[in-house]
N, C-alpha and C positions, 0 to 999 in steps of 0.2 A: 499362393497368398492365402491367408486365412479367410473362410468364407463369411466370418463375422465382420470383416473389414468394410467400412463405408468409405468410398473414395470421394474425397473433396479437394478443393484447392484453397488452401488456407495461408494467409500472410500474418506473421507476428511482428509488429513494429515496436522496437524498443529504443527509446532515445538514449544518446550516449552521455553518461555521467550527467544526468539532466539538471539537477539543482546547481552543480558547479558550472555547467555550461551556460545556464541562464545567467548566473553571476558574471561570467566572462562576457556574455553578450551585452549585458547592461554596462559593464565597466571594461571597455576593450584592453586597458592596460593591465588586466589580469590574465589575458590570453597567453598561453604557453607557461603559465606559472602553477605551482602546487596549490590549488584552491581546495579547501576543505569546509564543508558546510555541516554545521552540527548545532548543538545546544549553546547557551549563552555563557555556560560556565565550564570549567575542566572536568566537571563530574558528569557531564553529558555524553553522548555518543555520536559518532560520525554519521551523518545522514546521507552524504555523498562526497565523493573525492574526485578531482580531475585525474586524467590518466598520468599527469606529471606527478601527483601525490601518490598514486597507486604504484608507480615505480619504486616508491620509498617503502612499500609494504603496508600503506594505509588502505583500509577498506570499510565499507559501510558496517554499521552496528559495533565498530571498534570503540572502546572508551577514548574520549578526546585526550585525556592525559597520555595514553599510549601513543596516539596519533602524533602528539607534540614531541615525544621522545624519538619517534621514528622520522619525523619530518620537522626538524626544528625551524626550517625557513618557510614552512607552510603559511599560507594565508587563511586564517580561521575567520569564518562569517557565520552569523546566525541565519537560521532558515527564514525564508520569506514565502510562506505557503500561499498567500494571496497572489503574489506574482507568479509563482509557479503554476497555480491553477489557472491563471489568466492566459499564459502560454499554452497550457494543456488544452484548453478550449479551442484555440486556434488551430492546434494540431489535429484534434478530433474533427473539426469542421473540414480540414483537408482530406482526412481519410474517408469521410462520408461522400465525397465527390465520386469516390470509386467503387463503393458498395453501401447499400442500405444496411448491411449486416455487419456492423462494427461494435465489438464487445470491448469496452474500456476495462482493462484488468487492473490499472492503477493510474496514478496521475501521469506516468511517463511511458505506458505501454498499452498496446491494444491489439486485438485479433480482427481480421477482415476475412469473410468468406466470399471468394471471387468466383466461385464455381459458376461455370456457364456463361462467363462474361467475355470469353475470348473473342467472339466475333465483334463485340462492341468496344472493348477496351485492349485487346491484344492478349498474349499469353501472360501467366501470372508474374514472370520475371520482368516483363515490361512494365506491368503495373507497379511492381516494387520499385523499379528504377525511377519511374514518373513520381512516385510518392516521395522518394528520397530527394529528387530534384525540387519538388514543390516546397518541401519543408525547409530545405537549404535556402532556396531563393527568396521565399516569402517571410521566413522567420529568422533564418541565419544559423540554425542548429543542424547537426547531423544525427543521423539515426542509423540503426542496423536493422535489417530486415531477413526474416527467415521464411522461406517458401517451402511448403511440404503438404502431403495429403491430409494432415490432421493437425490440430491445435498443439498436442503434446510435441510433435516433431518440429513443428514451426518455431515453437518457443526455444527448443534446444538449438535449432539452426541459427536463430537471431544472435546467439551468444558466442558463436564459434569464430567470428571474424571481426570483432569489435576493435576499435570504433570504425564507423562509417562502412560497415560490412554489408554484403548480400550472399547469403548461403541458400542454395536450392537443394532439396532432398527429392529426387523423383521417386515416384512409387516403385519403380523397377529396382532402385538402389536401397530400399529400406532394410531389407534383411542383411545385406553386407554392412550397411551403416550401423545398425543396432548390434550386430555381431562384434564390431570393434569397439563401441561406445563404452567408456568408462561408466560403471554404476554410479559414481559420484555425481555424473551429470544428469541422471534420471530424476525428474521432478518427484518429489514425494519421498525420496531416500534421504532421510535425515541422519544425524550422527549415530543415534541408537540403531536404527535398521542397518546403516552402513557397517557398523561393528559386527552385527549378527551375520550380514552376507559375507563379511571378509572372513569370519570363522569357518565358513564353508568353502573358502579358498575362491570366492567368486569375485572377479575383477571386471567383467565385461557383460554385456547383455547376452552374448553367446553362452557364457558360464551359467547364466540363470536358467536358459533353456535346457540345461543338462538335468534339471529337476522338473517334475511334473507340477502342473497347476495345483493339484490337490495337495502336494508337498508344502507349497507355499501358503495355501489356504489354511491348512493345519497350524501353521506357525504364526501367520499375520492376520487371520481372518479375511475380510472384505479386502483389506489392503494387500494381502497376499494375492489375490485374484487380479487386482489392478496391476500389481507388480509383474506378474506373469504376462498379462496383456500387452503392457508397455515393452516388455522384453521382445516381443513380436512386433512391435511398432503400431500396436492398435489403440486407437483413442476415437471413440465415436461421439464424443461430446460435442454438441453443436455450438456455433457462435451465436451468443444470446445478446442482442443489442439492448442498450439502455438498462443494464443490470442495476437493480435497485440496491442502495446501500443497506447494510444489515444493522449498522450502528453509527453513531457519531461520539467522538470522545476527545478528551484533552488530558494531558498529564505534565507534570513539571519535576525534574530533578533538582533538588536544592543545592546551592552553592555550599551550604553547610548543614549538617543533620539538624532536624527540628524535633522538639519534644512538646513545645506549647501548643495546646489545643487551639487557642485563639488564632495563632498563625496558620495552622492547618485549615482552619475554617475560612480565612481569607483566601487561600489558594482555592479551596472548593468553590467560593463565590466566583473567583475569576474563571474558573473552569466552566461552572454552570452558565455564566454569561456567554462564553465562547460557544458552548454546546448548544445552548438554547438558540442563539443567534443562527448557527448553521442549520438547526432544525427548521426555523421559521423561513430562512432564505430558500431552502430546498422544498418547503411545503410538507414537511413531516411532523408527526407527533409520536411520542414514544410512551410505552407502559411500564418499561423496566429500567430503573436507575441503578448503576453499580459504581462501586469505587474500588480503587486498587491502591494498596499500601506496600511499599518496599521498605524494609528496615535497614538499618545500617549493616547488618550481617547478610544482606541481599535476600533474606527471606521474604517472600511475597504472598499477601492474603488479598482476597477479594470478597466483597459482600454486595448483595443485591437486594432489591425490593421491587415487586411488581404491583401496580395499582390498577384500579378497575377502569379508570377513564384515561385516555392517552393525554399527554401534555407537551407543550413546547415553551412553557412560561418559565423565565429564568428563576425566579423565586421559588416556584414549586419544585424544580429540579434541585435547586440548592438546599431547600428544606428537607427533602427526601435523603440527599447525600449526607447532610449534616446529621441527620437522625441515625444513619448507618454508622458514621464516625463515632457518635456518642456511645454506641453500643460496644465499641472496641476498647481494649486497654491499650492506650497510647502513651504510656510512661516510658516506653523505649525510644531510642533515637531512630527517626524516620528519614530516609533518603529521598523517597519519592512519593507523591500522591497523585492519583488520576481519578477522573470521573467520566462516565459514559451513559449514553441512553440507547437502548435497544428495543427489540419487540416493536418495530415501527409501523405505522400506518399513515396513509397519505389522503388528504382531502377529507379528514374527519374533523368535525367542529369540536373545539376544545371545551371541555365542561369543567366546572369548578371543583377542586379537590375537597377544599375545606370552605365551608360556606361563608365564614367570616374572615377568611385569610386570603385565599387565591380567588381573585374576583375578575370580573370582566374589566374592571378598572386597571388592574395589573397587566392584563393583556393589551389594553390600549396603550398603557406606558411603554411596553415593550416594543409595540409598532412604531410608536413616535420615535423612541430612541434608535431603532433600527433605521428609519428614515433619515434622521439626522446624521448618523454616522455614515450612511451610504453617500450622502452629499458633501459631508465635510471631513470625513476620516474618523477612525475609531477613538482617537485621543481627544477629540473636541468635546466629549461628554463622558463622565466616569462616576461610578458609584462612590459615595463619600467613605464607605468601608475600605475601599481599595486605594485610597489616596494615602 
């Protein structure tokens, strides 16, 4: 075994078809049916598909119009992120019973480091089975779990026996496992890298090791070093609990292409409201506002602006985004517009950006609106511009 290898006991917990499974949980009559969660129009993309829908060829990130062609009997539902996040919090609370080292990778997956807990909790495979049992009994959903000596292998393992699977890769079996593993399953190998690897006749991890680490570094830089290490099954990245978000964002694919600036501004305001609310709920402020525009020909451009003082105020975010939009030539048909805030800080007092514009009064209004929506729902109070 490579002397650089750090031996840990890592679990990767991955919920099965999470969004679609939550929909079936809330509406039992959908169980066993081809459920497809995505945008509100045929121009959106699939966010999740039940295994019945997947058997028709539907998969995430597929355009909804294509999913409807493949699965005409599919049940198409809009995403309910608030509900998915609510269930996600319950799942993470279950995981934290078994280890303080829980790293949430997304709304439906997480890593656990259970190294050294055998005397207290039993071997890692027992912990995995107990987690699967608790999630099923307490929430009503299934998950797939991978157990391995590091995060990289645990993630691969969790995907091998879906749904409701449990796959264990012992340290002693790593070399054999990686030697047979298709390079398509190695995290970080995207379509472009895959094509280049195939040009060298590489199909498995063992094929990768026929070339030196220097060979891959010369071709892919740091990515080449990571690729070489992963071919050996090496990944020393630790499980980092409570990983802070890097940004908050929102976007919308239109039912029909838009050219009018006033319509685009309305969408930006709606996005600013959603992003601003998310920032305030989680206690963050941001210094960089960016917008994304996708034209009818699918060409995408982004623009950003960084300010001196961090903000979480809806109107300040909107004005910055609106200014970025004004600087663009938008006389072409536009398919999508998005807004995001990054360069985040936490626990920083928000200061005024424009002395006569963004004031403490506006911040108080945001806090009052947030409180009303938490108690009575998002639709109970809306901005006049968005009606």
